[in-house]
N, C-alpha and C positions, 0 to 999 in steps of 0.2 A: 504494500500499500504506499502511496505517496500523497502528499497534500497538494491540492491544486491551488489556483490563485485566490480562491475564496476560503481557504483553510479547511475545506472538506476533504475527507479521506477518499481516495479513488484508487482503483486497481487498474486504471487505464494507463497504458504505456504512452509516454510522451512521444508524439510523432516527430519525425525528422523531415524537414523540407529545405532544400537548398543549403544543406549543411548546418542548419540551426534546429535546436530542439524547441518545439512549440508546446504550449500548455494544453492545447486541444486542437480540433480540426480547423478552427478558424485562423486565418493568417493575421487578422487584425481584430482588435476589440475597440469599443468606443467608451470614452470616459468623459463625463461632463461636470461642470461646476462653474463657480465664479472665477473669472480671470482678471488679471491686471493688464490693461493696455495703456501704457504711458500715464499711469496715475488714475485712470478711469476704470470702474468696474464694468465688465461685460460678462455675459454668459458664453461659455466656450465648450465645444465638443472637440476633444482631442482624439484623433485616430492613433492608436498605439499598436506597434507590432506585438503580436501575442507570444512573445518570447521572454526569457528571463529579464527582469527589470522593466518590462513594458516600455521600451523607448518610444518617444513620440515620433509619428510619421508626418502628421499635418494637424492643423487646428482650424476650426471654423468658428466664427464668433456670431453671437446673436444678441438681440436687444432684451429678450426675456427667456426665462426658464422654459415656458411653454413652447417657444419657437425651437429651442434646443432639443426638447423631447420629441417634438414633431419631426425634426430632422433625423433623429435616431431611429424613430419608427419607420421612416421612409427608407433610410440607407442600410440599416443593420441587416435586413433580410438578404441583401445582395452581397454580403461579405464573402470574399474569396475563401475557398476551403482547400485544404491539402488533398482531401479525398476527390476533389474535382480538378486535380492537377493545377491548382492555383487560380482557378476561375470561380466566379460566382455561379449560383444555380440558375438554370435557364429552363423554363421561365422563372422569374423571380417570384418567390412565394409571398403571400400576404404576411403581414406582421404576425397575425394569429397562427398561421401555418409555421412560420419561422420559430415562434415560441414553442409550438408542439415539438418540432425537431430538436430544439434545445433541451426540452424536458426528456425526450427519448434518449438523448446523449448524456444526460445529467450534467449539462453545462448551463450556468446562469446567464441570463441576458445582461446587457449593459445596464439596463435600468435596475435589475436585481442587484448587480454588483454595487451600483451607486447607493442603493438603499442599505445594503449590508455594511458598507463602509462609512455610513453617516457618523458624524462626530465633528471634531474641530475641522472647519473648512480650510484646506490648504489651497491658496490661490495659485493658479497657473500664471506665469508671466509669459505673455505671448511672444515677447522678444526672445526668450530662452528657447521656446519651441521652434521659432524661425531659425535659430542657430543650429538646433538639432537637425532640422530638415536639410540645412546646407552642409551638415557634417562638421560644424564648428565646435559645438559644446559637447561635453560628454557627461 
């Protein structure tokens, strides 16, 4: 048994894709919360690689939490998967169908991960994510 990214015990073997160990079948996960953009608070959805330490891949900013959640529900079902050779499902399932697939795989959704990790909010600094995207910060 190993602990996955939510601390749950799992007997699932970590898949390898492109020489990296992934936490589950998804190549990316989405993370959201309040971010700092040059001293202003914005809502941000960070697309993270689903590997050790979850490095950021990109960030999308929003005016409200509702907009960020709507974006997640629209985008998350198209997440590329290792089992699909790095492609997203075709046709893209509805969000409800995607949640069913996640339950069958015993994988939490991004919204479930966010809810589980509630506590002191750690703000994302969008400039830091931009540096990660460019390969500058580690």
